[in-house]
N, C-alpha and C positions, 0 to 999 in steps of 0.2 A: 151399617145402613140397613143391610137385609134383616138382621135380627129385630131392629126397632119396628119395621114394617110387618114382619111374620108374627109379632106378639102384640099387633093392634095398635100400633104407635104411629106418629106421623114424625118424618124426617124432611125439615125445609131446607133446600140447597138454596143458595143465592144465584140469580140467573148469570152473574159474572163472578165466578170463585176466585177470580185474582185480582177484582177491584179491591182498592185500597179500604173501602168502606163495606165490603160484604159481610153479611151476617147469616150464620147458620143457625137452625133451630131444632131441638127435638123434644117431643111430647110424647110420653110414655108413662103408663101407670100413674097417671095423674101428676105426673112431675113434669115441668117444663123449663128448658133452659135455653139461652141465647149466647152464642160465642163469635169470636171473630174468626175461628178456624175450625175445620172439623175436630181436629185435637182438643182445642179449647172447648168446644160446646160439649163434647163427651166427658170431659173433666168436670164442667159445671154441672152438667146433669148428674153426674155420679155423687158429687158433693150434695147437691140438692136433694137427691134421693136418699142418701143415707141420713140427712138432716131430718127429712119426713119420716124416715122409718124409726129414728130415735124418738121423735116428737110423739109418733103413735104409741110407741112402747110407754112413754111416759104418761100419756093418758090413760092407757089401760092397765099400767100396773098399780098393784094396792100402795097406799102412802105408809109410812111408818107407824103413825096411828091405828090405820086398819089393821097392820100386821099384829100390832100389839094387842088389840082387841080380838083378834082371832085367837090369840094363845091363851087369853084368860078364860 
């Protein structure tokens, strides 16, 4: 939790952490996740962050056609 807050993120704790319907949330580096426990929300945030990173790499990396044109 401290790492999230110290790096400019938001960490939302449920009012009653032991309630059956309690939801946790993390918003950090433009990635938002909601989970049913602290560990669950961390795992979901990490998965979403990895997906966002891979999507960003795909958007900025050259396509095969662009690479072939660069070699010619």
